[in-house]
C-alpha positions in Angstrom: -0.7 -40.8 -15.1 -3.2 -43.5 -14.2 -5.5 -42.7 -17.1 -2.7 -43.1 -19.5 -1.5 -46.5 -18.2 -3.9 -48.8 -20.2 -2.8 -47.8 -23.7 0.8 -47.2 -22.7 1.0 -50.7 -21.4 -0.8 -52.0 -24.5 1.7 -50.2 -26.8 4.6 -51.4 -24.7 3.3 -54.9 -25.1 2.9 -54.4 -28.8 6.7 -53.8 -28.9 8.0 -56.0 -26.1 6.0 -59.2 -26.8 7.0 -59.5 -30.4 10.5 -58.6 -29.5 10.7 -61.4 -26.9 9.0 -63.8 -29.3 11.5 -63.0 -32.1 14.7 -62.8 -30.0 16.1 -65.9 -31.6 14.9 -65.2 -35.2 17.0 -63.8 -38.0 16.1 -62.0 -41.1 15.2 -64.8 -43.4 14.4 -62.8 -46.5 15.3 -59.5 -48.0 13.0 -56.5 -47.7 10.5 -56.2 -50.6 9.7 -52.7 -51.8 7.0 -51.6 -54.2 4.9 -48.5 -54.6 3.9 -45.8 -57.0 4.3 -42.2 -58.1 1.1 -40.3 -58.5 -0.2 -37.0 -59.6 -3.8 -35.9 -59.1 -4.9 -32.6 -60.7 -8.4 -31.2 -60.2 -10.1 -28.1 -61.7 -13.3 -26.3 -60.6 -16.5 -26.8 -62.5 -18.2 -23.8 -61.0 -17.3 -20.3 -59.8 -18.8 -18.3 -56.9 -17.9 -18.2 -53.3 -17.2 -21.3 -51.3 -18.8 -21.4 -47.9 -16.7 -19.2 -45.6 -14.6 -17.7 -48.3 -15.9 -14.1 -48.0 -13.8 -11.5 -46.2 -16.8 -9.3 -45.3 -20.6 -9.1 -45.7 -20.0 -7.1 -48.9 -17.5 -9.5 -50.5 -19.0 -11.3 -53.5 -15.7 -12.2 -55.3 -14.1 -15.6 -55.3 -10.5 -16.6 -55.7 -11.6 -19.5 -57.9 -13.4 -19.7 -61.2 -14.4 -22.4 -63.7 -11.2 -24.1 -64.9 -9.1 -22.9 -62.0 -6.9 -25.4 -60.2 -8.4 -27.0 -57.1 -5.8 -29.7 -56.5 -2.3 -30.3 -57.8 -1.1 -33.2 -55.6 2.1 -35.2 -56.1 2.9 -38.2 -54.1 5.5 -41.0 -53.8 4.1 -44.0 -52.0 6.4 -46.8 -50.9 5.4 -50.1 -49.2 8.1 -52.1 -47.4 7.5 -55.7 -46.4 9.7 -58.2 -44.8 9.8 -61.5 -42.7 11.3 -62.2 -39.3 11.3 -66.0 -38.9 8.5 -68.2 -40.1 5.5 -66.7 -38.4 6.3 -63.0 -38.2 6.3 -60.2 -40.8 6.4 -56.5 -40.8 5.0 -53.8 -43.0 5.6 -50.0 -43.5 3.7 -47.5 -45.7 5.6 -44.3 -46.4 3.7 -41.5 -48.1 5.6 -38.4 -49.4 2.9 -36.0 -50.6 2.3 -32.3 -51.3 -0.6 -30.3 -52.8 0.4 -26.9 -54.1 -3.3 -25.8 -54.3 -3.9 -26.1 -50.5 -5.3 -22.9 -49.0 -2.5 -22.7 -46.5 0.5 -24.8 -45.4 -1.7 -27.0 -43.1 -3.5 -28.3 -46.2 -0.5 -28.5 -48.5 2.0 -30.9 -47.0 2.9 -33.1 -44.1 0.8 -33.1 -41.0 0.7 -36.0 -38.5 -2.5 -38.0 -38.3 -3.9 -36.7 -41.5 -4.2 -38.0 -45.1 -0.8 -36.3 -45.7 1.1 -38.1 -42.9 4.4 -39.3 -44.1 4.2 -42.5 -42.0 0.8 -44.0 -42.8 1.4 -47.5 -41.5 4.1 -49.4 -39.5 3.1 -52.7 -38.0 4.2 -56.2 -37.1 2.2 -59.4 -37.7 3.0 -62.3 -35.4 1.3 -65.2 -33.6 1.5 -65.8 -29.9 -0.3 -68.5 -28.1 -2.6 -69.2 -31.0 -3.6 -65.6 -31.4 -2.8 -63.6 -34.5 -1.5 -60.2 -33.5 -1.0 -57.0 -35.5 0.8 -54.4 -33.5 1.5 -50.8 -34.6 0.1 -48.1 -36.8 -2.6 -49.5 -39.0 -6.2 -49.5 -40.2 -9.0 -51.8 -39.1 -12.1 -51.9 -41.2 -15.4 -53.2 -39.8 -17.9 -51.7 -42.2 -18.3 -52.2 -46.0 -21.1 -49.8 -46.9 -20.8 -47.9 -50.3 -19.9 -44.2 -50.0 -20.5 -43.9 -46.3 -18.8 -45.0 -43.0 -21.2 -46.6 -40.5 -19.5 -49.5 -38.7 -16.1 -48.3 -40.0 -15.4 -46.3 -36.9 -12.1 -47.6 -35.6 -10.0 -45.1 -37.5 -10.8 -41.4 -37.9 -11.2 -39.8 -41.3 -9.6 -36.9 -43.1 -12.4 -35.0 -44.7 -10.2 -32.5 -46.6 -11.7 -33.8 -49.9 -15.1 -34.7 -48.2 -16.0 -38.1 -49.9 -14.0 -37.8 -53.1 -11.0 -39.9 -52.2 -11.1 -43.7 -51.7 -11.7 -44.6 -48.1 -8.3 -46.4 -47.9 -6.8 -42.9 -48.5 -9.0 -40.7 -46.4 -8.9 -43.2 -43.4 -6.3 -42.1 -40.8 -4.1 -45.0 -39.5 -3.5 -44.9 -35.7 -1.4 -46.9 -33.3 -3.2 -50.0 -32.0 -2.9 -53.5 -30.9 -5.2 -56.0 -32.6 -5.7 -59.6 -31.6 -7.7 -62.1 -33.7 -8.5 -65.8 -33.2 -10.8 -68.3 -34.8 -13.6 -69.7 -32.6 -14.9 -73.1 -33.5 -15.2 -73.9 -37.2 -17.3 -70.9 -38.3 -16.4 -68.0 -36.0 -13.7 -65.4 -35.5 -13.2 -62.9 -32.7 -11.2 -59.7 -32.9 -10.2 -57.4 -30.1 -8.8 -53.8 -30.6 -7.1 -51.3 -28.4 -6.5 -48.2 -30.4 -5.2 -44.7 -30.0 -7.6 -41.8 -29.7 -7.5 -39.4 -32.6 -10.1 -37.0 -34.1 -11.5 -36.5 -37.6 -9.8 -33.8 -39.7 -12.6 -31.3 -40.7 -11.9 -28.1 -42.7 -12.5 -25.0 -40.7 -11.6 -26.7 -37.4 -7.9 -26.4 -37.2 -5.7 -27.8 -34.6 -4.4 -26.0 -31.5 -5.5 -23.0 -29.5 -5.8 -19.7 -31.4 -5.7 -17.2 -28.6 -7.8 -14.1 -28.1 -10.0 -12.5 -30.8 -10.9 -8.9 -30.6 -11.7 -6.4 -33.3 -9.1 -4.0 -34.6 -10.8 -0.8 -33.7 -11.8 0.3 -30.2 -13.2 3.9 -29.8 -10.3 5.9 -28.4 -12.4 7.4 -25.5 -13.6 3.9 -24.4 -12.5 2.8 -20.9 -13.4 -0.8 -21.8 -10.4 -1.8 -24.0 -10.1 -5.7 -24.1 -7.1 -7.5 -22.6 -4.0 -7.6 -24.6 -3.9 -10.3 -27.2 -3.7 -11.0 -30.9 -6.2 -8.7 -32.6 -5.9 -10.4 -36.0 -8.7 -12.4 -37.5 -7.7 -15.7 -35.9 -10.7 -17.8 -36.8 -10.9 -17.6 -40.6 -7.7 -19.4 -41.2 -9.1 -22.0 -43.6 -10.8 -19.5 -45.8 -11.0 -20.6 -49.4 -11.1 -24.3 -48.6 -13.6 -25.9 -50.9 -15.2 -28.2 -48.3 -16.0 -26.1 -45.2 -19.5 -27.0 -44.1 -22.0 -24.4 -43.1 -22.2 -25.8 -39.6 -18.4 -25.3 -39.2 -18.6 -21.8 -40.7 -21.1 -20.9 -38.0 -18.4 -21.5 -35.5 -15.2 -20.3 -37.0 -16.1 -18.3 -40.2 -14.7 -14.9 -40.5 -18.1 -13.4 -41.5 -20.7 -15.8 -40.1 -18.8 -17.5 -37.3 -19.8 -16.8 -33.7 -16.1 -16.8 -32.7 -15.7 -13.6 -34.7 -19.3 -12.2 -34.2 -18.9 -12.4 -30.5 -15.8 -10.2 -30.5 -17.4 -7.8 -32.9 -20.4 -7.6 -30.6 -18.0 -6.6 -27.8 -16.7 -3.7 -29.8 -20.1 -2.4 -30.9 -21.5 -2.5 -27.4 -18.4 -0.7 -26.2 -19.4 2.0 -28.7 -22.8 2.1 -27.1 -21.5 2.7 -23.6 -18.0 3.9 -23.9 -17.9 6.7 -26.3 -20.6 9.0 -25.0 -23.0 8.4 -27.9 -25.8 7.2 -25.7 -26.7 7.9 -22.1 -26.4 5.1 -19.6 -29.7 3.2 -19.4 -32.0 4.3 -16.6 -35.6 3.3 -16.6 -36.0 1.5 -19.9 -34.0 -1.6 -20.8 -35.4 -2.5 -24.3 -33.7 -3.5 -27.5 -33.3 -0.5 -29.8 -34.8 -2.7 -32.4 -37.8 -4.1 -30.6 -39.8 -4.3 -33.8 -43.4 -3.2 -33.0 -42.5 -2.7 -29.4 -42.5 1.1 -28.8 -40.8 0.9 -25.4 -37.8 2.7 -26.8 -39.3 5.1 -29.4 -35.9 6.7 -30.0 -35.0 3.7 -32.1 -38.3 2.8 -33.6 -39.5 6.1 -35.1 -37.6 7.9 -37.8 -35.9 11.0 -36.5 -37.8 11.0 -33.2 -35.3 11.0 -30.4 -37.8 12.7 -28.0 -36.1 11.7 -24.8 -32.6 12.6 -25.9 -31.4 16.2 -26.1 -29.9 17.4 -29.4 -26.4 17.1 -27.9 -27.1 13.5 -26.9 -28.5 12.4 -30.3 -25.8 10.4 -32.0 -25.2 11.5 -35.6 -25.6 7.8 -36.7 -29.2 8.0 -35.6 -30.3 11.4 -37.0 -33.2 11.0 -39.5 -33.2 7.2 -39.6 -35.1 4.4 -37.9 -33.9 1.9 -35.4 -32.6 -0.7 -37.8 -30.6 1.9 -39.7 -29.3 3.4 -36.5 -28.0 0.1 -35.2 -26.5 -0.6 -38.6 -24.6 2.7 -38.4 -23.4 2.0 -34.8 -22.4 -1.5 -35.9 -20.3 -0.4 -38.9 -18.6 2.4 -36.9 -16.7 -0.5 -35.3 -17.3 -3.5 -37.5 -16.9 -2.1 -41.0 -19.0 -4.8 -42.5 -16.6 -7.5 -41.5 -18.8 -9.8 -39.5 -22.5 -10.5 -40.1 -24.0 -8.5 -37.3 -26.7 -6.9 -39.4 -27.6 -6.5 -43.1 -30.0 -3.6 -42.6 -29.8 -0.6 -44.9 -27.9 2.3 -43.2 -30.5 4.8 -44.3 -33.9 3.1 -44.6 -33.3 0.1 -42.3 -34.7 -2.2 -45.1 -33.7 -5.8 -44.8 -34.3 -6.0 -41.0 -36.3 -9.1 -40.4 -36.6 -10.9 -37.0 -39.1 -13.4 -38.3 -36.7 -14.9 -40.9 -33.3 -13.7 -39.6 -30.1 -14.0 -41.5 -27.7 -11.8 -39.4 -26.7 -12.0 -35.7 -28.6 -8.9 -34.3 -31.8 -10.1 -36.0 -31.7 -13.3 -33.9 -31.8 -11.1 -30.8 -35.0 -9.0 -31.0 -35.6 -9.2 -27.2 -32.1 -8.3 -26.0 -31.9 -5.3 -23.7 -29.4 -2.6 -23.2 -28.6 -4.1 -19.8 -27.6 -7.3 -21.6 -25.5 -5.3 -24.0 -23.8 -3.8 -21.0 -22.6 -7.3 -20.0 -21.2 -7.8 -23.5 -19.2 -4.5 -23.4 -15.7 -5.1 -24.6 -16.1 -8.9 -24.7 -13.5 -10.9 -26.6 -13.6 -14.5 -27.8 -11.2 -17.4 -27.6 -11.0 -20.8 -29.4 -9.3 -23.6 -27.6 -9.1 -27.4 -27.3 -9.6 -29.6 -24.3 -8.8 -33.0 -25.7 -8.0 -36.2 -23.9 -4.4 -37.4 -24.1 -3.4 -39.0 -27.4 -2.6 -42.1 -25.3 -6.2 -42.4 -24.0 -7.4 -45.7 -25.3 -10.4 -46.8 -27.4 -11.6 -50.4 -27.0 -13.4 -52.6 -29.4 -14.4 -56.2 -29.9 -16.1 -58.0 -32.8 -17.4 -61.5 -33.4 -17.9 -62.6 -37.0 -19.4 -65.9 -38.0 -21.5 -67.7 -40.6 -24.3 -70.2 -40.6 -24.7 -73.4 -42.6 -27.4 -71.7 -44.7 -24.8 -69.2 -46.0 -25.7 -66.3 -43.8 -22.7 -64.3 -42.7 -23.0 -62.0 -39.7 -21.1 -59.9 -37.2 -21.7 -58.2 -33.9 -19.4 -55.6 -32.4 -18.9 -53.1 -29.6 -16.7 -50.1 -29.6 -16.2 -47.9 -26.6 -14.2 -44.9 -27.6 -14.1 -41.1 -28.3 -16.4 -39.9 -31.0 -14.0 -38.8 -33.7 -16.3 -35.8 -34.6 -15.2 -32.8 -32.4 -17.9 -31.0 -30.5 -17.7 -27.3 -29.6 -19.0 -26.1 -26.3 -19.1 -22.4 -25.2 -18.9 -20.7 -21.8 -18.0 -17.3 -20.3 -14.6 -17.0 -18.7 -12.4 -14.4 -17.0 -9.9 -13.4 -19.7 -7.1 -13.2 -17.2 -7.6 -16.2 -14.9 -9.6 -18.5 -17.1 -12.2 -19.0 -14.4 -15.6 -20.1 -15.8 -18.3 -17.5 -15.2 -21.9 -17.9 -14.5 -24.8 -16.1 -16.3 -27.3 -14.3 -14.1 -30.6 -14.4 -16.1 -33.0 -11.9 -14.5 -36.5 -11.3 -15.7 -38.8 -8.3 -15.2 -42.1 -7.0 -16.6 -41.5 -4.6 -19.4 -44.1 -2.4 -21.1 -45.2 -5.2 -23.5 -44.4 -8.4 -21.5 -41.6 -10.2 -19.8 -38.0 -9.2 -20.5 -34.8 -10.9 -19.7 -31.5 -9.1 -18.8 -28.2 -10.8 -18.4 -25.1 -10.3 -16.2 -21.9 -12.3 -16.1 -20.5 -13.0 -12.7 -17.6 -14.9 -11.2 -17.5 -17.0 -8.0 -16.6 -14.0 -5.9 -19.7 -12.1 -7.0 -17.8 -9.7 -9.3 -19.5 -8.6 -12.5 -18.0 -8.1 -16.0 -18.8 -5.7 -18.8 -19.4 -2.0 -18.3 -19.1 -0.7 -14.7 -21.1 1.9 -12.9 -24.4 1.2 -14.6 -27.5 2.5 -12.7 -30.0 -0.4 -12.5 -31.8 1.2 -9.6 -35.0 2.2 -11.3 -36.0 -1.5 -11.7 -33.6 -2.8 -9.0 -34.9 -5.8 -7.2 -37.9 -6.2 -9.6 -35.4 -7.3 -12.2 -33.1 -9.2 -9.9 -30.2 -7.1 -11.1 -27.2 -5.9 -9.2 -25.8 -2.4 -9.5 -22.3 -2.8 -11.1 -20.3 -0.3 -9.1 -16.6 -0.1 -8.4 -17.0 -2.4 -5.4 -18.5 -5.3 -7.3 -16.9 -4.7 -10.7 -14.4 -7.4 -11.9 -12.4 -4.8 -13.7 -12.5 -6.3 -17.2 -14.7 -7.4 -20.0 -15.8 -11.1 -20.2 -14.5 -13.6 -22.6 -16.6 -16.0 -24.6 -14.7 -19.3 -24.9 -15.3 -21.8 -27.6 -13.9 -25.1 -26.4 -13.4 -28.0 -28.8 -13.8 -31.4 -27.1 -14.3 -35.1 -27.8 -16.8 -37.2 -26.0 -16.7 -40.9 -25.1 -19.6 -42.8 -26.7 -20.8 -46.4 -26.8 -21.2 -48.0 -30.3 -23.1 -51.3 -30.6 -23.2 -52.7 -34.1 -24.2 -55.7 -36.2 -24.0 -56.7 -39.9 -25.2 -59.4 -42.2 -24.9 -60.5 -45.8 -26.7 -63.4 -47.6 -26.3 -64.6 -51.1 -29.6 -65.5 -52.7 -29.6 -67.4 -55.9 -32.2 -66.1 -58.3 -31.2 -68.3 -61.2 -30.6 -65.2 -63.3 -27.2 -65.3 -64.9 -24.2 -66.7 -63.0 -24.2 -64.4 -60.0 -26.5 -64.4 -57.0 -28.3 -61.4 -55.4 -26.5 -60.4 -52.2 -28.6 -58.8 -49.5 -26.7 -57.0 -46.8 -27.2 -54.7 -43.9 -25.3 -52.8 -41.2 -26.8 -51.5 -37.9 -25.3 -49.1 -35.3 -26.7 -47.9 -32.0 -24.7 -44.9 -30.6 -25.1 -43.7 -27.0 -24.1 -40.2 -25.7 -23.3 -38.5 -29.0 -22.9 -34.7 -28.6 -25.4 -32.9 -31.0 -26.1 -29.2 -31.3 -29.3 -28.0 -29.6 -30.5 -24.5 -30.5 -32.6 -22.4 -28.1 -34.0 -19.6 -30.2 -35.8 -18.0 -27.2 -32.6 -17.8 -25.2 -30.8 -16.4 -28.3 -33.6 -13.8 -28.7 -32.5 -12.1 -25.5 -28.7 -12.7 -26.0 -28.1 -15.7 -23.7 -25.5 -17.2 -26.0 -24.2 -20.0 -23.8 -27.8 -21.4 -23.3 -28.8 -20.8 -26.9 -25.9 -22.7 -28.6 -25.2 -25.9 -26.8 -24.1 -29.5 -27.5 -26.1 -32.1 -25.6 -25.8 -35.8 -25.3 -28.2 -38.0 -27.3 -28.6 -41.5 -28.8 -28.8 -42.5 -32.5 -29.7 -45.6 -34.4 -28.2 -45.8 -37.9 -28.6 -48.5 -40.5 -27.8 -49.4 -44.1 -29.8 -51.9 -46.2 -28.2 -52.9 -49.5 -28.5 -55.3 -52.4 -25.8 -56.2 -54.9 -26.3 -58.0 -58.2 -24.1 -58.6 -61.2 -25.7 -58.3 -64.7 -24.4 -59.2 -68.1 -21.5 -61.1 -66.6 -19.5 -58.3 -65.1 -21.7 -55.2 -64.5 -22.1 -54.9 -60.7 -25.1 -52.9 -59.4 -25.4 -52.0 -55.8 -28.3 -50.1 -54.2 -28.6 -48.9 -50.6 -31.1 -47.3 -48.3 -29.5 -45.4 -45.4 -31.2 -43.8 -42.4 -30.0 -42.0 -39.3 -32.6 -41.9 -36.5 -32.1 -39.3 -33.7 -33.6 -41.1 -30.7 -33.4 -37.9 -28.5 -34.7 -35.4 -31.1 -35.8 -32.1 -29.7 -38.4 -29.7 -31.2 -40.4 -27.7 -28.7 -41.9 -24.3 -28.4 -40.2 -22.2 -25.8 -42.1 -18.9 -26.0 -44.3 -16.7 -28.1 -43.7 -12.9 -28.4 -46.8 -11.2 -27.1 -46.4 -8.3 -29.5 -45.3 -9.8 -32.8 -46.7 -13.3 -32.2 -43.3 -14.8 -33.2 -42.7 -18.3 -31.8 -39.3 -19.2 -30.5 -38.4 -22.9 -30.4 -35.7 -25.1 -28.9 -34.7 -27.8 -31.3 -31.9 -30.2 -32.5 -29.8 -28.4 -35.1 -28.5 -29.8 -38.3 -24.8 -30.1 -37.5 -23.6 -30.0 -41.1 -25.6 -27.1 -42.3 -27.1 -24.9 -39.6 -26.1 -21.3 -40.4 -27.1 -17.7 -40.0 -28.5 -17.6 -43.5 -31.0 -20.5 -43.0 -32.4 -19.7 -39.5 -29.9 -22.0 -37.8 -31.5 -25.0 -39.6 -33.3 -27.7 -37.7 -32.0 -31.2 -37.9 -33.9 -34.3 -38.8 -35.4 -36.9 -36.5 -35.2 -39.3 -39.4 -32.6 -38.5 -42.1 -32.7 -40.8 -45.1 -30.3 -41.3 -48.0 -30.4 -43.5 -51.1 -27.4 -44.6 -53.2 -26.8 -46.5 -56.4 -23.3 -47.8 -57.3 -22.3 -49.2 -60.7 -19.0 -50.9 -61.6 -17.8 -52.5 -64.7 -14.4 -53.7 -66.1 -13.8 -53.2 -69.8 -11.1 -53.7 -72.4 -9.7 -56.8 -74.2 -8.6 -58.3 -70.9 -11.0 -56.4 -68.7 -8.0 -54.4 -67.5 -9.8 -51.1 -67.3 -12.7 -50.1 -65.0 -15.5 -47.6 -64.8 -17.4 -46.8 -61.6 -20.3 -44.5 -60.8 -21.9 -43.7 -57.4 -24.9 -41.5 -56.9 -26.2 -40.5 -53.4 -29.4 -38.6 -52.8 -30.2 -37.2 -49.4 -33.5 -36.2 -47.9 -33.9 -32.4 -48.3 -32.8 -32.4 -51.9 -29.0 -32.8 -51.9 -27.1 -34.9 -54.5 -23.6 -36.1 -55.1 -22.4 -38.1 -58.1 -18.9 -39.5 -58.6 -17.9 -41.0 -62.0 -14.4 -42.4 -62.1 -12.5 -44.3 -64.7 -9.2 -46.2 -64.4 -7.4 -46.9 -67.6 -4.4 -49.2 -67.8 -2.0 -47.8 -70.4 0.5 -50.6 -69.6 1.1 -52.9 -66.7 3.0 -50.2 -64.7 1.2 -47.1 -65.9 -2.4 -46.1 -65.1 -4.5 -43.1 -66.0 -7.5 -42.0 -64.0 -10.4 -39.6 -64.5 -12.9 -38.6 -61.7 -15.9 -36.2 -62.0 -17.5 -35.1 -58.7 -20.7 -33.2 -59.0 -22.7 -31.7 -56.1 -26.1 -30.1 -56.6 -29.5 -29.5 -55.0 -30.6 -27.5 -51.9 -27.7 -25.4 -50.5 -29.0 -26.4 -47.0 -28.1 -30.0 -47.4 -24.9 -32.0 -46.7 -24.1 -32.3 -50.5 -26.0 -29.4 -51.9 -23.9 -26.8 -49.9 -20.9 -27.8 -52.0 -22.3 -27.0 -55.4 -19.4 -24.6 -56.0 -16.9 -27.3 -55.2 -17.7 -29.7 -58.1 -14.6 -30.7 -60.0 -13.0 -32.8 -62.6 -9.8 -34.6 -61.7 -7.3 -36.4 -63.9 -4.5 -38.5 -62.6 -1.5 -40.5 -63.6 0.0 -43.4 -61.5 3.3 -45.1 -62.2 3.8 -48.4 -60.4 7.2 -49.8 -59.4 8.6 -52.8 -57.5 
């Protein structure tokens, strides 16, 4: 309970102190209520599959088409304000909202700490001892950049509509205590203690989702997985228009490793549990070793020279290695997960140099490693800090006599972006398992074989495998009844949050150019982040099946900044340009190994968290990632009562996003809106991957008070 005490005390103070201060006050004015009713309706501008929408590797259909509804959202928003005495007031923001087009209930209606939370804000403003206090559920905004959140990190964000909704809507209010006081004649200091909450990201749903195994286990297999939910647990957000490729690589039904891992367990069970192949003896080489002839049964069409006719599996008769593995895979997988896209007859499509399916990333995996995978299941869980664990921030804001405004701030809190770490575990006890990575000299160079072992020295996977022909040379242990754990291993995907340090600064300066009536405003925001968890991909470890070493999140530091300029032309046309750059100060890109037969190079590198995917080689991230933006805004109409805005952002790598929105005042209490969001460019960029998610949205808002 000690680690909960800080924020618990802070929240108790946020209630008790104002209560004590207001004990003698009476309600001096009535409660004021205003708000609006709103409908927002969006339709698709493109058809084709969203990322993660497919049900299988053969699925090319989409449930949406041009003109189909993407959003039909109705909301009643009510703001309550009142006073308690002369120096204290209170505010509540109630949001009753529902979207009939959400892909499932989680995205349609109420969910706490999302954009669709009924209670968005509830806070009290008071003054105690010369300090202005705001206590309760609220938003605190430090950054002001266009179209991007840099210093604005106090509140998490709901990315259900990516960047299409205004930030005041997508920002998630949390419970906090905020104190603010002027310092001297030109300064202001603000301190924040806030509740820990995470960003809402499509494809990463809340809560534990139990065990994932495939539906079909060969009936003669002795390696059935532990009891659990055998449904497809990890594709629950399928059809959401804004699932990123990087998220699909974790939870996607077809391309997500949470599903691929369970499918691998079933296929390797077929290898060893159904009598199709003999147990490995002297040769432990991938059946698809490419040019490596160490296992000719799988590399030469119809040439199973070391297998008797009775032992030759029908899936492999008359076909080459790639086709054979395809047939073994689909005996269990039925084209659900993306294990291999090879042709079942010719093997065409098999490519370990430019892989786009799971088996192709593992050209150096051995049958001994597959033994360790036999019957494996997967599990997705969360290991989050308590909701009451506190974040802490402080900001100083001031200005100089020459007109320069500036701020410096520090925020120590949990990174709102979830990180997913993976490890092996005992499916019954939850004990974390260790990987024994043994090497030996194969016919064409060094080979790795893996075993999974618990603290008692018990091994998981298939039992009674004879490793004696290479024994100590490989560092392997015979898995016999005496040292067999009695079950298959489980690959656990654990979603976590990591505490990071954020040190920021900002400035703005108005420079009079004597052009028109408005000055040029130069501005900038700067942020240094320490200990951010970032994906690191080890393609060499992946090549021999060491999944936990190949797909890791490692701590690193970033420097991010925005430089902008704002100017007003022709009296009321505001033009704002920005240059944005994220610098990875701990960027990794190193060669791990070169295959002696094929010459293929395997690297260890920082992955692109938003877009790394099986179909793009698990894309490298950027050491320097740059963006540029241009924002235009202009009121129009007889009384300038209408407004048109347009923002365009270009990202390095060739991705684009453009948002055009118009607000038209039909009368004082009735507004009509139009928004056009267009994404295009390279599909392996943050914006370009959403080209199928472009939309036009119309809205109507009725104000009341």
